Structures are given as structure tokens and as C-alpha cells.
Phi, psi and omega in degrees: 000148180234145183280162179297322178298318182291323182293332177289343177262010179235070186297341181272359183294145171272111183261122180250117180264113183270002181288172181291161179304323181289323176297316180296318182296326180294319177185154177200165177296142179305131177081002183289152175251131181268111175233084190292136175285326177228147173285171177302315182294316181295322179295322178297318179296314180300319179297318179295317179297320179299318185282318190257346178244274178196157176302323181293322177296317178297318180298316181296319179294315179298320180298319179300317178292317183298319180300332180279343187235349190295327180297316178297319180297312182296319178293327175296318176298320178299320180293319181294318187264352183074024181266144175268120183234134179278104183298332183295339183266351190299306184299317180301315182290326177297314181295326176297314180295323186273357182299128180091010176072204183300313183299319180295316180294315182297329179292340180263358184246082180259108183298144176216152179300141179248120180233100179302147176301147183300328181264011180287114185283342184195078176295156179255123181241124179252150177206159173235210184289312184229022177071032184261220189298322183304306185281320182298322181292323180288323175301314180296321179297315180297321177299319180290339178269004175089010179284128183266159175053057178234138181211177179244156178275114181298124181083355175062201181302324182301321178292321178296317179301321179297319178296318178302312183292323177297320180294315181295321181286335182257005184295132176259110188281139170284177175306143185241150174236134179241127177272120182240165180154162182299156178305130178095355180289342178100035180301316180295322180297317179294318180301317182289324175294322179296321179297326177293321180285321183230080181306131180090005185265355185230159169233116183267093183293321180292322176297319180292327182276341187065038185203142182270007176062050177206176181302327181254014192294345181272350187298125178077003181241177178236090179303143184254168176286167177300318181297318179292324176299313178299316180299315180298318180291317179298321177298318179296318182292338179276346185297130181300333183280353183297133185294146177249352181270325179193143176238141183249132179239163168266140180299131180221162164280175183298329178258134174248098191069240180254005180254154184251132178293129180304150189303315184296320178291319179297320178297318179298319180293325180293331179258018187278164167281129182262135173242124181269119176265140181231160175194152178295156183303316181295324176295319179297320177297318178302315182299315182290323176297318178293322183292317188260338187241011182292330182248123182301326183291346179273349186298317179300319179294320179296317179300316179299317181290326179299325178297321177292317180296319181302317179291331184280317187256349176047066181286179185288345177212155184295126181293317182296322179298315176299317180299314182293329183269004177082012179271062190286323180295318178296320178302309181295320179300317179295319177299318178296312187288324187262343183230296190296312184294313177300320180295318182293316181298323177295318182290338184266001182302132178088354180275145176246154184234133179284325180221152168243132190223130177288123183255016180303320174254099185301325180294317180296319179296318179296321178298322179293317178296320177301319179297315179298320179294320179296320179290341180077017185258347189292325184269006173293158177291142179302000000 
């Protein structure tokens, strides 16, 4: 078995997540492959049998399902890791491990420290929820099948989640810069151009959340869970290339969609140097049209969300009607005038800005910010 701290220092490891698809979808280790030992439905059945009948009944039911699927799972692990596995031996080795029920299997699963060879280019690490029977049994099975350099994650996903939260709670932030401005000025565009100029200088909170942090912010994106948001941010903070002199964020409220910005990052943003980005109204409309309507497949979702927004803000004309009739510029203009701009101005009361910068050309704006960061003057007090 290997600890969560150690696995974070082994970026070349092949991580196999044996949890159910729904567990994996909620959150998983970066780069992990989901090869579930049990489906969501089967795990639910095993859990009910364990609780209401007996552990042995649950074990027997789970074993029956595993015997029908384990060969496919093991061959999947072989494909991911590049290992050659004799499929003909899989069922025999499973029955050897399971002989004698739970007690018999547990007697054959004695955890030991796992230390990959120094020249090992890619150890295989398997895990389940808490590093229990699911993952330990598959590690033992692979060993019996001759797979080398394979281990389990001690404490499973739960231990990794604990490391993520400890990292986020203990993060010491460098000086921060926050790009602010009305909806549509192109804050995200400038942030991404800056990352191209200065790799490691930004943290894209909206990218991590899969949400643009607005009423329509989920359109065309895949919003993530709080756990996945935390995992993505912790992964970013661990990157060796992340800047230590200054980090640039886009201005957000504490919630980005349905996820909450971790306290240490939020504190850094609250004490940041603010840069106000500006753009003409027509340019802002162009940016939003490109953002939300660039892909035809996103239009049905946008229409559905507009109906909710229409009921919420009660604009001077029906948003869906404008959308259907192709009056998209008028639609966006009304949203800016009646909802987004008043809300943003209210949220910005009391804030001061060290610089005001035209963001019509995102590359030019990013170059200017890059220049200020290089000079070391941007994070000085106003």
C-alpha cells in the first residue's frame, strides 16, 4: 500500500479507480481511469445485503457478480498499464483468493508498504473508497497474475480527499491580482492570454468549476461537484510551474455556480490588487454572443435557461421570443442593462482599482499586465 502523499509525488503512476461510475463522476484523482469492480446498482445491493442480512451473504452476492466481470476489468487494467495478463488464469486466481469467504480472503490480504523502484516509469496504483476489500483484493489478484509494481492507495479516495482539504486549508498565497469588470468585457479571455504569456501565473476558477458564474453560466459547460472543484484547484496549486511572486484571478463572488471558493483562495482575492477591465457595450455583446452561441448544439440548453431567467428578472420584452426570432443582440443588451450591469455595480461598491485597462484586444491587455508583473509594480499598494 502507498499513502496519498506519496502518490502525489508519483505523477507517472497509472491510477485505477475501482469505485462505481457515480462515485468516480463526483470526483477522482487527476488522471485516474475508472474500471469499476461493481456497478452502482450492484454496490447498492451488496450494501443492503451487508446491512440487513449478513456480511457473508453480501460477500457471496458480490463475488458472483465479480466472477462475471472480473476478466474484463483485469484486461482493462492491462490495456491502461501496458501489462500482459493471461486472461485464462483470472477466474482461477479469484476463486483462490475468495476461498473461505470474507475471513479467508482477509487472511490472504496482509498490507505492506509499497515502494516503487526508483527507475520504475509507471507503477500501477489501485484504489476504492477507503482502501478496503475492493482495492486490496484486486491488488492481490494482479500480483498472483504476475503483474509487477502494483499497489493500493492506503485509505483509498477518502485519504486523498483529506490531503486535498489539508492542502487547500494550509495554502500560503502569494500576492494576488484580480481582473474585474462588467459582464462581457472579456476577463476570461484576458486571463487565458496571460496564461499563454506567463505559464503558471493564473488560476482559472470558472474553468475549474465548469461554470461562468452567472444565471446562464452552465450553458455549454459541464459544472463539477464541490469535491471535483477542490481537487482541480489543489492539483493546480501543486503544479511546480505555479508562480510564487503573484497570481492572477478573475473577479468572482464566493460561489461559482454551485461550488464555493476555498477560504484561503477567497482571502487572497479579497486582499488582491484590482485591475478594472473595460470595453464598449457593443464589444461586450459580441463577446457574450461568441461565448454562448458559438456552438449550435448549445442553443436548446440556452433557450431553456432563458425561460427561467425571463421569469426571474421580468425584462421589458420576452427573452425567449427574441431568441426564437433571431434578435440576439437586443436580447443580450437587455440582459446587460436590466440584470448583469446593475448587479455587478452593486457588488463592486467600495472597491478600488490600481489600473483601468481596455480589454477590447485581450492579447494587448494581457501583454500590459505581463509587463506590470515583470516590473514587479502591479502588486504594490495603490
